[in-house]
C-alpha positions as CSV (number, residue, x, y, z in Angstrom):
1,M,0.1,0.1,-0.1
2,K,3.0,2.3,0.8
3,I,4.6,1.6,-2.5
4,L,1.3,2.3,-4.4
5,F,0.7,5.6,-2.5
6,T,4.4,6.4,-3.2
7,F,3.9,5.9,-6.8
8,I,0.7,7.9,-7.1
9,I,2.5,10.9,-5.1
10,S,5.5,10.7,-7.6
11,M,3.3,10.6,-10.8
12,A,1.4,13.7,-9.4
13,L,4.5,15.5,-8.7
14,A,5.9,14.7,-12.1
15,A,2.8,15.9,-13.9
16,G,2.9,19.0,-11.8
17,F,6.3,19.7,-12.9
18,T,5.7,19.1,-16.4
19,S,2.7,21.2,-16.2
20,C,4.7,23.9,-14.6
21,G,7.3,23.4,-17.1
22,Q,4.7,23.8,-20.1
23,S,3.0,26.8,-18.4
24,Y,6.4,28.6,-18.3
25,H,7.4,27.8,-21.8
26,E,3.9,28.8,-23.0
27,K,4.4,32.0,-21.1
28,Q,7.8,32.7,-22.6
29,R,6.2,32.0,-26.2
30,L,3.2,34.3,-25.3
31,S,5.8,37.0,-24.0
32,I,7.6,36.9,-27.3
33,R,4.5,36.9,-29.4
34,E,3.2,40.0,-27.4
35,R,6.5,42.0,-27.7
36,M,6.6,41.1,-31.4
37,R,3.0,42.6,-31.8
38,L,3.9,45.6,-29.7
39,A,6.9,46.2,-31.8
40,S,5.1,45.7,-34.9
41,E,2.3,48.3,-33.8
42,D,5.2,50.6,-32.7
43,S,6.9,50.5,-36.0
44,A,3.5,51.4,-37.8
45,A,2.7,54.3,-35.3
46,L,3.4,57.8,-35.9
47,K,6.1,58.4,-33.2
48,I,6.9,61.8,-31.9
49,A,9.4,63.0,-29.5
50,T,8.1,65.5,-26.8
51,V,9.4,67.6,-23.9
52,P,7.6,68.4,-20.8
53,T,6.6,71.7,-21.8
54,M,3.3,73.6,-22.8
55,D,4.0,73.8,-26.5
56,C,3.3,69.9,-26.4
57,L,0.1,70.3,-24.6
58,P,-2.1,69.4,-27.6
59,L,-0.2,66.3,-28.2
60,F,-0.5,65.2,-24.7
61,I,-4.2,65.7,-24.5
62,G,-4.5,63.9,-28.1
63,V,-3.0,60.7,-26.5
64,E,-4.5,61.2,-23.0
65,D,-8.0,61.5,-24.3
66,S,-7.4,58.9,-27.2
67,L,-8.5,61.4,-29.7
68,F,-5.7,60.4,-32.4
69,Q,-6.7,56.8,-31.9
70,K,-10.4,57.9,-32.5
71,A,-9.5,59.8,-35.7
72,G,-7.8,56.6,-37.2
73,V,-4.1,57.4,-36.4
74,D,-2.0,55.7,-33.8
75,V,0.5,58.3,-32.1
76,H,3.2,57.0,-29.8
77,L,4.9,59.8,-27.9
78,R,8.6,59.4,-26.9
79,A,8.4,61.6,-23.8
80,R,11.9,63.1,-22.9
81,G,13.4,65.6,-20.5
82,S,15.2,67.5,-23.0
83,Q,15.3,68.6,-26.7
84,I,18.8,67.2,-27.2
85,D,17.2,63.8,-26.5
86,G,14.7,64.5,-29.3
87,D,17.5,65.4,-31.7
88,T,19.1,61.9,-31.0
89,L,15.9,60.1,-31.8
90,I,15.2,61.9,-34.9
91,A,19.0,61.5,-36.1
92,G,18.7,57.9,-35.3
93,Y,15.3,57.2,-37.2
94,H,13.8,56.1,-33.9
95,V,10.9,58.7,-34.4
96,E,9.1,60.4,-37.5
97,G,8.8,63.8,-35.7
98,F,9.7,66.1,-32.9
99,V,8.9,69.2,-31.0
100,T,11.9,71.4,-31.2
101,D,13.0,75.1,-31.9
102,L,14.1,76.5,-35.1
103,I,17.8,77.0,-33.9
104,R,18.2,73.2,-33.3
105,A,16.2,72.2,-36.3
106,E,18.5,74.3,-38.6
107,R,21.5,72.9,-37.2
108,L,20.2,69.3,-37.9
109,K,19.3,70.4,-41.4
110,K,22.7,71.7,-41.9
111,R,24.4,68.5,-40.8
112,G,22.4,66.5,-43.4
113,I,19.1,65.6,-41.8
114,P,16.2,67.0,-44.0
115,L,13.3,68.0,-42.1
116,R,9.8,69.5,-42.7
117,Y,8.2,72.0,-40.5
118,V,4.5,70.7,-40.2
119,T,3.7,73.8,-37.8
120,S,4.9,76.5,-35.6
121,T,4.0,76.5,-32.0
122,N,3.3,79.1,-29.2
123,A,6.5,78.3,-27.2
124,Y,8.5,81.0,-25.6
125,W,11.4,81.1,-23.2
126,Q,12.3,83.4,-20.5
127,I,15.7,84.5,-18.7
128,I,14.7,84.2,-15.1
129,T,17.3,85.3,-12.5
130,N,17.8,83.7,-9.0
131,R,16.2,86.1,-6.4
132,K,19.1,85.5,-4.2
133,A,21.5,86.4,-6.7
134,R,20.3,90.1,-6.6
135,V,20.4,90.5,-10.3
136,K,17.6,92.8,-11.8
137,E,19.2,94.0,-15.0
138,L,21.0,91.8,-17.8
139,N,24.2,93.7,-17.3
140,Q,24.3,92.4,-13.6
141,L,24.7,88.8,-15.0
142,S,28.6,89.8,-15.1
143,D,30.6,86.9,-13.4
144,K,27.3,84.8,-13.1
145,M,26.2,81.4,-14.2
146,I,23.2,81.0,-16.6
147,A,21.8,77.6,-17.3
148,M,20.8,76.8,-21.0
149,T,21.5,74.1,-23.6
150,R,23.9,74.4,-26.5
151,Y,22.7,74.4,-30.1
152,S,19.1,75.5,-29.1
153,V,17.2,78.9,-28.9
154,T,18.2,79.2,-25.1
155,D,21.9,79.4,-26.2
156,Y,20.8,81.9,-28.7
157,L,18.8,83.9,-26.1
158,A,21.6,83.7,-23.7
159,N,24.2,85.1,-26.3
160,L,21.7,87.7,-27.3
161,A,21.3,88.9,-23.6
162,V,25.1,88.9,-22.9
163,D,25.9,90.7,-26.3
164,S,23.3,93.5,-25.6
165,A,23.9,94.1,-22.1
166,K,27.7,93.9,-22.4
167,P,28.6,93.0,-18.6
168,K,31.8,94.0,-17.3
169,Y,33.0,90.3,-16.7
170,D,32.2,87.1,-18.2
171,V,28.9,85.3,-17.9
172,F,29.4,81.7,-17.6
173,R,26.8,79.5,-19.7
174,V,26.4,76.3,-18.2
175,Q,24.9,73.5,-20.2
176,I,21.9,71.8,-18.5
177,N,19.6,69.9,-21.0
178,D,16.7,68.7,-18.9
179,V,14.3,71.5,-18.3
180,N,13.2,70.4,-14.9
181,I,16.5,70.1,-13.4
182,R,17.3,73.4,-14.9
183,L,14.4,74.8,-12.8
184,K,15.4,72.7,-9.8
185,M,18.9,74.1,-10.0
186,L,17.6,77.7,-9.8
187,V,15.5,76.8,-6.8
188,N,18.1,75.2,-5.0
189,N,20.5,78.2,-5.5
190,E,22.9,76.2,-7.8
191,M,22.4,78.6,-10.7
192,D,22.4,82.4,-11.0
193,A,19.9,82.4,-13.9
194,I,18.3,80.0,-16.4
195,V,16.6,80.1,-19.7
196,I,13.3,78.2,-19.6
197,P,10.1,77.6,-21.2
198,E,6.4,77.3,-19.7
199,P,5.3,76.1,-17.4
200,Q,8.7,75.8,-15.6
201,A,9.0,79.7,-16.1
202,T,5.7,80.1,-14.2
203,T,7.0,77.9,-11.1
204,A,10.2,80.1,-11.2
205,R,8.0,83.4,-11.1
206,L,5.8,82.1,-8.4
207,L,9.0,81.6,-6.2
208,K,9.6,85.4,-6.5
209,N,12.5,84.9,-9.0
210,S,12.7,87.9,-11.6
211,V,12.3,87.8,-15.4
212,L,15.1,89.6,-17.3
213,M,14.5,88.7,-20.8
214,D,11.4,87.1,-22.9
215,S,11.7,85.9,-26.2
216,R,8.3,87.2,-27.3
217,D,9.7,90.8,-27.0
218,K,12.4,89.9,-29.6
219,D,9.8,89.0,-32.3
220,F,11.5,85.5,-32.8
221,H,8.7,82.8,-33.1
222,S,11.1,79.7,-32.6
223,G,8.9,76.9,-31.4
224,V,8.1,74.1,-34.2
225,I,6.9,70.6,-34.7
226,A,9.2,69.0,-37.4
227,F,9.2,65.6,-39.3
228,R,11.7,63.9,-41.1
229,E,11.5,64.5,-45.0
230,K,12.2,60.7,-45.7
231,A,9.5,59.5,-43.5
232,L,6.9,61.7,-45.0
233,K,7.7,60.3,-48.4
234,N,5.8,57.2,-47.4
235,K,2.1,57.6,-48.6
236,Q,0.9,56.1,-45.3
237,R,2.8,58.4,-43.2
238,Q,1.5,61.4,-45.4
239,K,-2.1,60.0,-44.5
240,Q,-1.1,59.8,-40.7
241,L,0.2,63.2,-40.8
242,Q,-3.0,64.7,-42.1
243,L,-5.1,63.0,-39.6
244,F,-2.5,64.0,-37.0
245,L,-2.7,67.7,-37.9
246,T,-6.6,67.7,-38.1
247,V,-6.7,66.5,-34.4
248,Y,-4.1,68.9,-33.4
249,D,-6.0,71.6,-34.7
250,A,-9.2,70.5,-33.0
251,V,-7.3,70.2,-29.7
252,C,-6.0,73.7,-30.1
253,D,-9.6,74.8,-30.4
254,S,-10.6,73.0,-27.3
255,I,-7.8,74.6,-25.3
256,N,-8.6,78.1,-26.3
257,K,-12.4,77.6,-25.6
258,Y,-11.9,76.0,-22.2
259,G,-8.7,77.2,-21.1
260,T,-5.5,75.4,-19.8
261,L,-6.8,75.0,-16.2
262,H,-9.4,72.5,-17.9
263,Y,-6.5,70.2,-18.7
264,A,-4.7,70.5,-15.2
265,K,-4.6,66.8,-14.7
266,V,-2.9,66.3,-18.3
267,I,-0.4,69.4,-17.4
268,E,0.4,67.9,-14.1
269,K,0.9,64.2,-15.4
270,Y,3.0,65.0,-18.5
271,M,5.0,68.2,-17.3
272,G,5.7,67.3,-13.6
273,V,4.2,70.6,-12.0
274,D,1.8,71.1,-9.5
275,N,-1.7,72.6,-9.5
276,K,-0.5,75.8,-8.1
277,T,1.7,76.4,-11.2
278,V,-1.1,75.4,-13.5
279,K,-3.3,77.8,-11.9
280,A,-0.9,80.7,-12.4
281,L,-0.2,79.8,-16.1
282,P,-0.5,82.8,-18.3
283,N,-3.4,82.9,-20.8
284,L,-1.8,80.9,-23.5
285,R,-3.3,80.6,-27.0
286,Y,-3.0,77.7,-29.4
287,N,-3.1,78.3,-33.1
288,H,-4.0,75.9,-35.9
289,S,-1.1,74.1,-37.6
290,S,0.6,76.7,-39.8
291,A,4.3,76.8,-41.2
292,P,6.8,79.1,-39.1
293,R,7.3,82.5,-40.8
294,E,10.0,82.6,-43.2
295,K,11.7,85.5,-41.4
296,D,12.1,83.2,-38.3
297,I,13.6,80.4,-40.5
298,I,16.0,82.9,-42.0
299,R,16.9,84.1,-38.5
300,A,17.9,80.6,-37.4
301,Q,19.6,79.7,-40.5
302,R,22.1,83.0,-40.2
303,Y,22.9,81.8,-36.5
304,W,24.6,79.0,-37.9
305,N,26.3,80.9,-41.1
């Protein structure tokens, strides 16, 4: 009887181990198939690199509310902390488009990456100084550190500020690519000044830091969404782009109608700011997709000539 019992237990355990083994391998096969499916979907989707800034809000809303998907276009966002990461993604053919500025984009074009500007954006940048640095005028930046990122409109504006003010001593431009890290360095008194977009600029102002320069006062509209020309030669991509822009325009209308506060949760989620910042945002208007002004493109091109 003991022998029979031992035999039954042994068979049950063996069956259990076999079942577990089959289940594990089956799960592995399913996992591989799932990864392949997701990779295939991602390859077919319209991929766009974004940064946690207000010019990306229509894209964030379009994805968060499934508006792109409902319109028949699958849009996958590659959320990054800095525009330079977007450069890497576009140059490496990992995305079809990216949210950037004309200074960056014209540099990439000069380096042999053909781009098409599908729309300008409402992006603007401010030079904000640390309230503890006691800097109230641009010429007081003498011997101070200003955080920006190379090859971008922040670099352009920092140079413009220094050249126009002619401070007595050097101004040290420190490359800090991530916009939220740039803000934290100002808040933590590690930087005397930063060049920053919205909504990070609003957070900085709420903390009693002073604005020394605003790009809007320089009549330079630099924000754009650009796509690789090569990607848009594909007819399917062309169709995706048209649907994308249709949804983009509709979302811009919605933001203008209901205000940015209506989308507070989206802003907080995708941009990493608190509700106090969202409530303090200036009245931002979002325009339908339209090409950047020719004079802005020429201005950016001259920066590299």
